[in-house]
N, C-alpha and C positions, 0 to 999 in steps of 0.2 A: 604525553603523561599516561603512565600506563593505570587502568582502572581497576585498583583491589589491590589493599595491602594486609599483610600479618600483624596479625596482633599476640599479645602474649596468648600464653595458654589459659586464661580465667576467661569464664562467660560473659561475653559482651551483650550488651543492647544495638541492635539495628539496626536504621529506620531506611525504607527505600521510599524515595520522595518521587514519587514519577509526575514528571511534568506535565504530559498528556494523558492522564489517566484511561481515556478511553480507548489509545492504542496500546494495546498489550507488546511487552520491551520484554525483548527474548535475552540482553545483558541482564535487564535487572533478577529474569528468574535463574540465570546463571550463576548470579553471583550472589542471589538467595541459597541458593544449595549447596555452594561452594561456603560458605559460614554455618548453615545447619551440619555440612559435615565434620566441622570445629568443633560443633559442640554448644554453636551462639543463639541468641533470641533473635528472630528476624520477626522483622510484624511492620507492614504500613505506615510510614512516616504521620504525625499526631504533631502538627504545630507547638500545640498550646503544651506538650510534654515536650518540648525541645531538647531542653537542660537534661534531660534525662538520658539523652541516648549518650553509647559510648561512639558510636561513631555513625554521619549521615552518609548515604549516598544520592545524589540527584540526577535525574534521567533526563534530555532532550532530545526529542529526533529534530524538528521544527526549528527554525532560527528565529521564526516571529513568536514565540510562545513567549508569555510574559516568564522573564525570568528576576524580578522583583523581590522574591522572597528566599532566593537565592541565596544563601549567606557565606562569608568567605574559608569557614569549616569544613564545611562539605564538600563531599569529592564528588569532581563532576565529570560527565561522562555522555557523550551521544552526540550525533551530528549537529543537533542545537545547538551547543556550546564548542562547537571547532569551526565555523564560519562567525565571523565578526565583520560585519559593513559587504556582505555579498561573497569573501574570498574566505577559502579553505587554511585554516592554519595546521600546516603539515606541521607533524604526521600526525595529528589529531589523536582524539583520546583511544587507546585499545584497550581490551581486558587483556590480563595477565594470563601467559599459557597455565595455567593452573585451574583457572575462570574458565578456559575456553574446554577446556575438557570435561566440563562438566551438565549435565543435563539441565532440562528445565525444568524448574518447581511451579508448575501447573496447581498449587494451591495459592498461589498468588490472585489465581482468575478463578474461582470457583463457576462461576454464572458467563463464563467464557464457551462458547458451543463450538469452535474448531481449533485446528493445530496453527500454527506457522511452523516453516521448514526451507531449508536452503539444503539445494545439493547442488549451489557452486555459490562462488564469493570473485567480486571484482566482474571486470565487463573487458572486452575487446573492443570496445571506444572511447576514445576520451573527451567525450563532449563537451564544451564549453562550461556550458549550465545546470552539471553534474559533477559530483563529489566522488562520485564510485569508485572510479578508477586513481586518483589520487589516494581515498582512503584507502580500497580492502587490496588495491593493482591491479594486475592484468589478470584473468581470471580462471580459476582455478577450482577443481571438484573437491566437496565437502562430504564429511558425512552429514547425514542429517542425524538429528536429536531427537528423542522419545517424543511421542505423539501425545495429545491434550488427552485423557481419558473419557473423556465429556463427547470429543469430535464427532461432529455430525458433518463436517468438511473440511479440505486440505489448505489451506493457503500456500503454496507453493512460490516463495518470496524472490528468486533467481530473478535479479537483475537481465538476464540476456539467456532467457531456459536452452535453448537449441545452440547456443556457443557454449556451452561446457564442453569439454571434450567427451564428457560420461552420462549425456541427456538420455542414451539407449540403457542405460542402467537407473536412471532416474522413472523414465518409463517403467519399466521393467516393478521398479519399489514401487510407484503408483497404483499399476495394476494389482500387485499383490493384498497391497493395503486395502484395495476396493473401495474407496470411500471418495465420493464428489470430491470434483478437486479446480479452485479457486485461482487459475492461472494468471499471476502479476505482471510476469515480463517476458511476452515475446515477442522478438523484434523481426518483423513481418522484412525486414532487406534480405535477411537470412536464408528466409524459409523456399522447402524444397518440398517436392511431391513425397518424401522420405516423411518429412514433420507435417505434414498433412494429415497424411494415414494415419501415425503417433495421435495425433490428437485426435483423429477418430474414434482412438479406442478409449478412452477416458471418458468417463464420469464427470460431465462439468454439473458443478455446484452454481458459480456463476457464466458471466459471461469470459470468454479471453480478451485478454488486456493488451492491443500493439499499442503502436505510438505513430505518431506522424509530424517529428519533431518543425522538420525544417521543410519551408513549403517548395524549396528548389529538389528534393527528393522527387521522382515520377514513381511512386508507389500500385500504380494502378494494375497492372500486372503480375504484381503479389500478392496486393487486396484478391483482385478475381482468383488466382488460384485458390487462396486460403477459404475463399467461399464454396468452390466447387465441391470443399468437402465438409465442411463447417457451415450454417446455417448466418447470414449475415447479423440476426439477430439476436446469434449468441456472442456475437464478438461487437464490443466497447473499443474506441480508438482516441487516446489520450493526444488531442493536440496544444502544443507548445501556443501561448500568444505571446506579445509584447517583448521577444526576444530579437531576432532576426526577419522577424515578418511585417510585414506594414499591415494595417484593417485590410485593405482588399484581396492579398496573402490569403488573410482568416478565413475570410470567408470562404472564398473560394473551396479552402478545404472542407468545410464544415458542409457545405451544400454539393461536393462530392461525395461525400461520407453519405449525405444525404439519399443522395441519386441510388447508392449502392447496398442503403437500406442499413448501414451500421453505424452504429449508435456512436457517437462525438460525444465526447468529456472534455470540453477546455480546461486548460490549464496555465492560467496566470503566472509571469515570471514576476512582475509586480500585484503583490494583491491590494494594491494601498492606491495603483491608476484607475483612474474614473470610467475609461473607456474600458481597458483588460475586466474589471470586474461588473460592469454591462454587460459586453458581449460574453463573459461565462455565465450570468445569469442566465440571461436566452437560452445561450447553449443548453446549460444542463439542466434546464427547468423544461423537462419532454414536453407539457400540455403548452410551453412557451412556442417551443421548438416547431413545434408539429401544427400549430396553426400561424402563426405568424413570420413576416420574414422578420429582419432584421432593423428594417426601415423602418415598419408598422411599429416596431419593440418600443424606437428610439422617437417615435411621433408621438407615440401612447397609446392604450392600448384602450380600445374600446367595452367598456366593463358592460356591458349587454352579454357582449362575445365568451367575455372572461368567467359569466356567470354560465352562460348555457355547457364551458366547459367542467365548470363546478359539479351541473345537474348531470351532466353523462359520465363523468367518474364516481358521482356518488348511484345512478344506477348501478354502473358496472362494479361495486364495490358490492352492493346488495343482492347482485345475481349472483355472485360468487357465492355471498354469506346463505344464499336460500339452495342453491345447489349442494355446500355443505351439509347443510340439514336435511336434504332431502335424502342424504349421500347416507348421513349418522339416521335417519328414521327404517332406512331399508336395512 
């Protein structure tokens, strides 16, 4: 299905229904720009006036998002609609060539303080739990779109930043923009010294994101290389659990990351599975992960310890506030 339709020349009222409103949807911004160029009236979808729209587009990124309010007359697009029962329905929803040429309409997100940018689409890998290769093909360079004028930082959304054949051009462009960067996808398996030196040049807005999806992958040397150039405190590692790993392998990976001082972030393959939910909650809440073993967490947390943690966090917060007030007074 091609997401976007050509209409008659009369002005149309277009409704944009983002099923994950907290997520910036680049396709929605391009469709908005496309219809505004045609002179149509574009607005965020309001269910109360559904009958007043000529066309309604529905956007979803995640399969698990509730779609009970999506009706058959809506034009649907996004990975959230392309996956059924865990399987990708090829070829998936695609934007038309006319829409792909359009820039982002950042007016849809007046309170957003960052940009989303792709320097490449697709991936060099074909991980069985990921639809990127099926949906976007083999990795290829793309021209980045327009930045959000209110940007405080840039989210680089490439799935595999250094697999892009033009990654050096991407680094140069980021340096020219001179805005802090949030790298969403760095494949640690590909990293070499040149890549690490390039990372050193960038101003980091948030942690660099790497992944340790397969427990059989020996990533220790690559992680050691990365942390020679980038502080481990500036690295977050996604850890896929519940797909092809045992609980013992899950625990081994997060404990190894703890040793390396890299922050793990558990990614449950099945968010409804009790073990995966519990393990992810323990890992992803730093106040729990830093203070308790997984066994202690499963056996039950000592509330005295939890109150102690809360008190320490409050004291740290108060110190930061007081320091800011002192700087302000000076």
